[in-house]
ChimeraX commands (.cxc) that place a marker at each C-alpha (Angstrom):
marker #1 position 116.87,55.54,31.04 radius 0.5
marker #1 position 117.41,58.97,31.94 radius 0.5
marker #1 position 115.05,60.95,34.40 radius 0.5
marker #1 position 113.08,63.04,32.12 radius 0.5
marker #1 position 113.13,66.08,34.47 radius 0.5
marker #1 position 117.07,66.60,34.42 radius 0.5
marker #1 position 116.78,66.17,30.65 radius 0.5
marker #1 position 114.15,69.41,30.69 radius 0.5
marker #1 position 116.06,70.99,33.45 radius 0.5
marker #1 position 119.45,70.75,30.97 radius 0.5
marker #1 position 117.43,72.08,27.95 radius 0.5
marker #1 position 115.78,74.95,29.33 radius 0.5
marker #1 position 119.02,76.08,31.50 radius 0.5
marker #1 position 120.91,75.85,27.87 radius 0.5
marker #1 position 118.38,77.63,26.12 radius 0.5
marker #1 position 118.48,80.32,28.91 radius 0.5
marker #1 position 122.20,80.42,28.06 radius 0.5
marker #1 position 121.64,80.58,24.19 radius 0.5
marker #1 position 119.27,83.47,24.63 radius 0.5
marker #1 position 121.37,85.31,26.92 radius 0.5
marker #1 position 124.27,84.89,24.55 radius 0.5
marker #1 position 121.95,86.23,21.31 radius 0.5
marker #1 position 121.15,88.89,23.68 radius 0.5
marker #1 position 124.58,90.08,24.23 radius 0.5
marker #1 position 125.77,89.66,20.42 radius 0.5
marker #1 position 122.53,91.97,20.09 radius 0.5
marker #1 position 123.52,94.56,22.19 radius 0.5
marker #1 position 127.06,94.19,21.18 radius 0.5
marker #1 position 125.91,94.85,17.41 radius 0.5
marker #1 position 124.03,98.15,18.36 radius 0.5
marker #1 position 126.72,99.31,20.62 radius 0.5
marker #1 position 129.28,99.12,17.50 radius 0.5
marker #1 position 126.56,100.49,15.34 radius 0.5
marker #1 position 126.21,103.63,17.72 radius 0.5
marker #1 position 129.84,104.07,18.00 radius 0.5
marker #1 position 130.34,103.86,14.09 radius 0.5
marker #1 position 127.15,106.22,13.64 radius 0.5
marker #1 position 128.59,108.55,16.02 radius 0.5
marker #1 position 132.27,108.70,14.53 radius 0.5
marker #1 position 130.57,109.29,10.96 radius 0.5
marker #1 position 128.76,112.18,12.49 radius 0.5
marker #1 position 131.92,113.67,14.20 radius 0.5
marker #1 position 133.80,113.08,11.04 radius 0.5
marker #1 position 131.16,114.89,8.68 radius 0.5
marker #1 position 130.65,117.86,11.02 radius 0.5
marker #1 position 134.83,118.22,11.02 radius 0.5
marker #1 position 134.97,118.44,7.58 radius 0.5
marker #1 position 131.54,120.53,7.07 radius 0.5
marker #1 position 133.47,122.95,9.79 radius 0.5
marker #1 position 137.08,123.20,7.69 radius 0.5
marker #1 position 134.82,124.04,4.65 radius 0.5
marker #1 position 132.82,126.50,6.04 radius 0.5
marker #1 position 135.87,127.95,7.48 radius 0.5
marker #1 position 137.90,127.86,4.10 radius 0.5
marker #1 position 135.01,128.82,1.76 radius 0.5
marker #1 position 132.68,130.60,4.46 radius 0.5
marker #1 position 132.14,134.36,4.81 radius 0.5
marker #1 position 134.60,136.34,6.15 radius 0.5
marker link #1:1,2 radius 0.2
marker link #1:2,3 radius 0.2
marker link #1:3,4 radius 0.2
marker link #1:4,5 radius 0.2
marker link #1:5,6 radius 0.2
marker link #1:6,7 radius 0.2
marker link #1:7,8 radius 0.2
marker link #1:8,9 radius 0.2
marker link #1:9,10 radius 0.2
marker link #1:10,11 radius 0.2
marker link #1:11,12 radius 0.2
marker link #1:12,13 radius 0.2
marker link #1:13,14 radius 0.2
marker link #1:14,15 radius 0.2
marker link #1:15,16 radius 0.2
marker link #1:16,17 radius 0.2
marker link #1:17,18 radius 0.2
marker link #1:18,19 radius 0.2
marker link #1:19,20 radius 0.2
marker link #1:20,21 radius 0.2
marker link #1:21,22 radius 0.2
marker link #1:22,23 radius 0.2
marker link #1:23,24 radius 0.2
marker link #1:24,25 radius 0.2
marker link #1:25,26 radius 0.2
marker link #1:26,27 radius 0.2
marker link #1:27,28 radius 0.2
marker link #1:28,29 radius 0.2
marker link #1:29,30 radius 0.2
marker link #1:30,31 radius 0.2
marker link #1:31,32 radius 0.2
marker link #1:32,33 radius 0.2
marker link #1:33,34 radius 0.2
marker link #1:34,35 radius 0.2
marker link #1:35,36 radius 0.2
marker link #1:36,37 radius 0.2
marker link #1:37,38 radius 0.2
marker link #1:38,39 radius 0.2
marker link #1:39,40 radius 0.2
marker link #1:40,41 radius 0.2
marker link #1:41,42 radius 0.2
marker link #1:42,43 radius 0.2
marker link #1:43,44 radius 0.2
marker link #1:44,45 radius 0.2
marker link #1:45,46 radius 0.2
marker link #1:46,47 radius 0.2
marker link #1:47,48 radius 0.2
marker link #1:48,49 radius 0.2
marker link #1:49,50 radius 0.2
marker link #1:50,51 radius 0.2
marker link #1:51,52 radius 0.2
marker link #1:52,53 radius 0.2
marker link #1:53,54 radius 0.2
marker link #1:54,55 radius 0.2
marker link #1:55,56 radius 0.2
marker link #1:56,57 radius 0.2
marker link #1:57,58 radius 0.2
view
């Protein structure tokens, strides 16, 4: 029969690694969303700048 303290240690260790991996995935997703929103904003600003340059007041 296995020692219960070893089982508890292994479960806690696996849970800690699992939570850490989940946090890593969430941070990676947030970083990707941040990069995508920054790229979208830059693209929109370039398009607006081009429109104002073409049709703006002279």
